N, C-alpha and C positions, 0 to 999 in steps of 0.2 A: 693494470696488469697484475700487480702484486696482490690486490684484493681478490681478483678472479682466481689466481693460483691458490691463495689461502683458502678460499671457499671450496675449491676442488679438493684440496688436501683434507678438509673436514669430511667431505662426501666420500672420498676414497677410504678414510679411516673407518667410516660406518660399514663399508663393503668389506674391508679387511677383517673387521671384527665379526661381521656376519658370516663370512666364509670360514673363519677360524672356529666359530661356535657351531655352525650348522653343517657346513660341507665336510668338515673333518669328523663328524659324528660324535664330537665331544658332548653335544647336547642332542638327545633323541629328537627325531622329527615330530612336528605337530601332527596330531590326528592319525597316527599310524594304525589305529584300530577302527577307522572308518567314521561313519556319521553318528552312530548312536541309536539307530533304530527307533524303538518306541519312546525312548527318552526325548529324542528330538521332536517327535510328533507331539508329545506332551507339552514341551516348551512352546511350540508354535501355536498351540491352542490357548495357552495361558498368558502369553507375552503381552497381549493387549491390556491386561490389568495394570501394567506399569504406566500407561498414558491414556486416560479416558478421552473419548472423543470431544466431550464438552469441556471447554477451558474452565478451570477453577473447581472442578468436581473431584479432583483427586483426593482420596480420603487420607486421614492421618495414619501413619505407620503403626505397627504393633508396639505396645508398651514393653519395655524390657526391665528386668530385675537383675542387675549385675552383682556378682560377688567380687569384692575388692580385697586386695592385699597390698601392703606397702612394700615397694622394692627397695627404695632408699629415700632418705630425707636429710636435708641440711637445715640451717637456721632460717633460710629464706625460701626454700622450695621443697616440693615433695613429688616423687614419682610413684604412682600406683598402677597396678595391673588389674584390669577387670575381665571377668569371664561371664558371658551370657549365652543362652541358647539362641541359635539362629532363628529369627522370627519369620520362617517361611511356612507356606501351606504344607500340610503333612504329606501331601502327594509329591511335592517337589523335594521335601526334606528326605523322603525315603529313597529318592533317586540320587542323592548326593553321597559321596564317600563318607565314611564315619568321621574322618578327620575334620569334616566341614559342618558337623552338627552343632558346634559351639564356636562362638566368636571371642577373640581376645583383643583387648584394647589397652594401650599404654596411655596414661593420663598424667601429664606433667603440668603442675600448677604452682604458682608462687603462693607463699603464705601471707597472711595478714592483709589481704586485699579482698574486699567483698566481690563475689562473682558478678554482681550487676554493674560493677565498675571495671570489668575486664572483658576483653574479646577472646573468644575461643574458636580455634580452627581444627576441624577434623581432617587429618591427612590420610589419604589412601595411597599405598605404595604402588610402584610400577606394576608389580604382579599382585594386585590387591585381591585377586580371586584365590590366591594361594594362602591357605590357613597356616601351614607350617612347612618345614623343609620336605617332609614326606610327600605332601600334596603337590610339590613342584613337579616331581616326576610323573605324578598321576595326570596332571594337566597336559604336559608336553607329550607324553606317550599314550594318549587316550583318544577320545573321539570328539567330534565337533560339539555334540550335545553337552559334554562335560564342561567345555569352555563357557558355554552359555548358561548352564546351570550354576556353576560356581560364580559367574559374573552376576547372575540374578540374586544369588545369596548375599554377595557382597553389597549390592545395592540396597537390599532390604535391611541388612545389618547397619549400614551407614545411615540410612534414613531413620531408623529407630534410635540410633545413638545421637544423631543430630537433633532429633525431636526431644529426646530426654535432656540433653544439655541445654537446649533452648527454653523449654517450658518447665522442666523440673529443676534444672540447675540454675536457670534464671540469669544467664550471662548477658551482659549489656549489648554485645554484638556477636554474631556467629558467621563462620565461613567454612568452606570445604575446598580442599585442594588435592591435587594428585599429579603424579608424573606418568607420562606415557599412557598405558591402559588404565592406570589409576586415575588419570585426568579425565578419561571418558566417563568413568563411573562417577567422579566428582561432579561433572557437568549434569549427569542424569539426576543425581541425588539433589543437587542444588535447585534444579528446575522444578522438582516435585515438592520442595519444601513449602509449607503454607505461608511462611513469612519471608521478608527479604533477607538474603544472606549473600556474602561475598563468595563468588565462584571463581576458582583459580586453576584452570587446567594448564599443565606445563608439558610441552613437547607431545601434545596429544592430537589424535585425529578426530574427525567428527563421527567416525564409524570404524568398527573392526574390519570392514570391507577393504579399506585402503591399506591397512596394516598387513593383512594376509594375502591380498590379491595384487597390490601395486608396489609395496615397499619391500625391503630386504627379506622380511619373514616369508615371502613367497618361495624363497630358496630353501627354507627350513620346513616346508609343509609336505607331507607325504601324499602327493597328488595321485600317484599310482595306486596306493592303498585305498584312497577315496574312490577312485574309478572302479577298482575291483569290487569294493563293497556295493556300489550301485549296480554293477553288472550282475552280481549274485542275486539281487532282489528285484531289479527292474530290467531295463534294456541296456545294451552296451553303449558306452559314450566315449567320445574323444576327450582328451585332456582339456581342451578349450571348453567343451560343454560342462565338464566337471567344475572348472573354475567359475563358469556362469552360475552353476547351481550353488557354489559356495557364496558368490555375491548375493544371491537371493536369500540364502539362509542368514548370512551375517548382516543383512539389511535390517534385521531385528534390532541391531545395536545402533542404529542411526539416531544420533542425538537431536538432529533437526526435526525429528518427529515428536519430540518431547515438548511440553509447554514452555513458553518463554518465561524466564525467571521473573519473580515479582519486582526485582530491581536490576535490569540487565546492565545498567551503568556500573554496577559493582562487580561485573564480570571482566576479568583480564586474562587473555590468553598469552602465554609466553611461548613463542615458536622459534625454531632455528632456521637460518637462511639456507642451509645446505644439508638438510636432514634426509638421510638415505632411507629412513623408515617411514617418515610421515611427509607426504608431498604438500607443498604450499597450498594448493587449491583446497585441500581438505580443511585446513584451519580457516580459510577465508569463507568456506561454505557455512560454517557454524557462526562466524561473525555476522554474515549476511542474514542468517535466520534469527539472530538475536540483536535487533537494532539497539544501538547504544553501547554495546560491548566494545572492548578494545583489544587489539592485537599488538603485542610488543615483540619485535624481532631481535634475536641475539645472533651474533656471528658465530657459526659453528654447525656441526652435525649433531646427530642424536647423542652419540657417545661423548663427544668433546663438550657439548653444552651441559650435559649432566655433570661432568667433572668440573667445568670452569665457570659456570654461570649461576651458582647457588645464590650469589648476592642479588641477582636480578629476580630470582624466584621469591626471595624474602621481601624485596621491595614491592613486588606486585601484591603480595599478601597484605602488607601494610597499607598500600594505596587502595586496594579493594575494600578493606575494612573502613578506611577513612571516608569512603563514599556512602556509608550507611549512617543512619541516625542512631543515637544511643536510645535505649529504652527509657521511657519517662521516669521509671522508678530509680534510675541511676543518676538523675540530675539533682 
């Protein structure tokens, strides 16, 4: 009984947090400017480029040339910040807000250790589609197409960065991790990488569909604005029909449609037992699609697990990397 009550407490905490953020209007509703019109149509035409029909034929990402500056350094470590142009198709780039035309990356590395004897992990934040503080309001108070466009840009940026670190940097092992929506993008990026990498999605769904249509974020979505936008361009719809349209559009983000990673055994999902944002079935769908992957459950909700289970996230990263072979050159 104590365990059940504790789990319910975590679940209620997620709902209290969601109500505070979304229902009190502290945070603007998602997609209050509708679907995005021609930008959404553009994305639907080009999205198939992310996962080709024939397994193994996904091409290498664009090469990047980052400009680096040192933020700080000690006797044993150095933190550098890199800036590079978002490696998207010009048609997509022109549809992005100006703040999203360049990517920034923080690169923390120990000194005096050859790269080939180190493991490197690319971390994508929970709102990894957000390039800076200004863009946060752009995403939340914008249209559906902007969410997908910024997500696509993040995937291309992370793919190019991972490729550069792997083949140009020459690290002995590579991984990619992310929290919440950043975990969705991490799974996509890792599945498309041409060599085995550790993939570590934390508190992440298999698709944005469950986040916006089933989890707490559905209370922070401007359904009436989306319905009015459709009514102005097409036929009038009920709110249930609008939600079904949202499901169809966000199905573009379904990670189970992406290729199985080169080494699915190095994939570890960390999920919460009482997550109000991400239902359990969503995590299990991706595990089923990637045979050999592992799910680790932590007791908590979305908010409490983010605060209390960082140790489990770090352990998953280490364990995932340990399931990879070192490059021959590092032996």
